[in-house]
C-alpha positions in Angstrom: -5.2 24.0 15.8 -2.1 21.2 15.9 -3.0 18.1 15.0 -0.4 15.6 14.9 0.4 11.9 13.1 2.1 9.6 15.3 3.1 5.9 15.0 3.5 4.0 18.5 5.5 0.2 18.6 3.5 -1.9 20.6 4.6 -4.6 23.0 4.3 -7.3 20.4 7.0 -5.2 17.9 4.1 -4.0 15.4 3.7 -0.2 14.6 0.3 1.3 15.2 -0.4 4.9 13.1 -3.0 7.3 14.3 -3.5 11.3 14.3 -4.8 13.6 17.6 -4.8 17.0 18.5 -3.3 15.9 21.7 -0.5 13.7 21.9 0.3 13.4 24.8 -2.8 12.4 26.2 -3.5 9.9 23.4 -0.5 8.3 24.0 -2.0 7.6 27.8 -5.1 6.6 26.6 -3.5 3.8 24.0 -1.4 2.4 27.2 -5.1 2.6 29.4 -6.6 0.5 27.0 -8.7 3.3 26.0 -7.2 4.5 22.5 -8.0 1.8 20.0 -9.4 -1.8 20.2 -6.1 -2.7 18.1 -3.5 -1.2 21.0 -5.4 -2.3 24.0 -4.3 -6.2 24.0 -0.7 -4.7 23.0 0.3 -2.5 25.6 2.5 -1.0 26.5 2.8 0.7 23.1 5.8 3.4 23.4 5.5 7.0 21.2 8.2 6.2 18.3 7.3 8.7 15.7 5.2 12.3 15.4 4.8 15.1 13.0 3.1 18.2 13.6 0.5 19.3 11.1 -1.5 22.5 10.5 -4.9 21.3 10.1 -7.0 18.1 11.0 -7.4 17.1 7.0 -3.6 17.5 6.3 -3.2 15.2 9.6 -5.8 12.7 8.4 -3.9 12.3 4.8 -0.5 11.6 6.3 -2.2 9.2 8.3 -3.7 7.7 5.2 -0.5 8.0 3.8 1.7 6.3 6.0 -0.9 3.5 6.8 -0.8 2.7 2.9 3.5 2.1 3.6 5.5 -1.0 3.8 6.6 -1.8 7.0 10.2 -1.0 5.7 8.9 2.2 4.9 7.6 2.8 8.0 10.8 1.7 9.9 12.8 3.7 8.0 10.7 7.0 8.7 10.8 6.3 12.6 14.7 5.8 12.3 15.2 9.3 10.4 13.5 10.9 13.2 15.6 9.1 15.9 18.7 10.6 14.2 17.4 13.7 14.1 16.6 13.9 17.8 
């Protein structure tokens, strides 16, 4: 089963990091007000980064790692992913 770590940019410019097994459904849930309390009042949120991992455990560890980073480190991750597209 593939799992994903993702970063959303909320309408107020803040970043939200999470993990899921269904990326499209999770982004729709966030934008529908059902994803997380944090994003519910900061809609719409735009997917700006995602990464596929092999297991739930790996996704949760990566999510925790990214959440511990500074805003500048998260911005660099997002910028780097956009250059590769």
